[in-house]
C-alpha positions, 0 to 999 in steps of 0.5 A, a space after each residue: 180414297 174417299 171416292 173409292 170408298 163411296 163406290 164400294 158403299 154403293 156397290 154394297 147396296 147393289 149386291 145380294 144379301 149373300 153373307 159371303 159376298 157381303 163380307 168380301 165387299 166389306 173386307 175391301 172397304 177396310 183395305 181402302 182405309 176405313 173399316 166397317 167397324 169405323 163406319 158403324 162406330 161413327 154413326 153410333 157415336 153420332 146417335 149417342 151425341 144426339 141422345 146425350 145432347 137431347 137428354 141434357 137439354 130436356 132434363 134441365 128445369 124448363 127443358 120441356 116446359 119453356 121450350 118448343 117441346 112443351 107438353 100441352 094438354 090433349 084435346 079431351 083434357 081441354 074440355 075439362 079445364 074449360 068447364 072447371 075454370 068457374 069451379 072454386 079451387 080449379 080456376 088455374 088447373 090448366 096452368 098447374 097440371 101443364 107445369 106438373 106434366 112437363 116437370 115430370 117429363 124433365 125428371 123422367 128423361 134423365 133416366 132415358 139415355 141408357 134405354 136409347 143407348 142399348 137400342 143403338 148397340 143393337 144396330 147391325 152394320 147393314 142398318 148402319 150402311 143404309 142409314 149413312 147413305 140415306 136421308 138427313 134424318 135416316 138414323 132417327 127414323 130407324 131408331 124410332 121405327 125399330 125401338 119406339 115400342 120397346 122404349 115405350 114399355 121401358 119408359 112408361 113406368 119411369 114417367 109414372 114414377 115422375 108423375 107421382 113424384 110431382 103429384 100430377 096424377 092425383 092432382 089431375 084425378 081430382 080435377 077430372 072427378 070434379 068435372 065428372 060431377 058436373 051435370 050433363 057432361 060426358 065422363 072423362 078418364 083421368 089417365 094421362 101417363 100414356 099421353 105424357 110418355 108419348 109426348 116425352 119420347 117425341 121430344 127426345 126423338 126430335 132432339 136426336 133428329 136435330 143433332 143428326 141433321 147438324 152433324 150431317 150438314 155442318 162439318 164443324 159439328 163433327 167434333 171427333 176424328 171418327 165423325 169427320 172420317 165417316 161422315 165425309 163419305 156421305 158428303 161425296 
């Protein structure tokens, strides 16, 4: 049965985009024992598990700060902290601002899941079909490609709120203003919210990619009947 389903999926990828033709092929898949709805729901379930896992991990204390996803200061900011090490009151500015940035990301990412889930719900079955038979990170690539701009717009205000909650923006503005008073230095812009937003989103996407790869390659990670049934298609 699995071989028959696989052949049908391959044939779908070869047919034209004519809606009537596509629907006839989809109906035959349903008769084979797994429907297009099952396939769509299975992949969306895998993405949801990846997002849930990623958000749960990253939103814990030190989820960013003491993990491979730690947000470091950008190169321009490094110039600021290097100069300020000898300025009274700013000797530990790098450690302090780095901690505050990561605490802000940990706090903000708790509110990210609904944004990602909404994006998943917009996937069409054509998207799902291509992803299922695609690369080991095809779902994550799709999600990043089609939603990153919208996610940024919705997530950036959340990041700003969290940065303010932990006093990161005011603290960094004070540090940059102190730096800008140093003679002969190139003036710096104290804004960091854009940078932190992008790094936080990168962390979530990397966690989703890790979970997707695990589900695709490790049968034991397919913890529901639907995941086992749908991802058996790509195994063949």
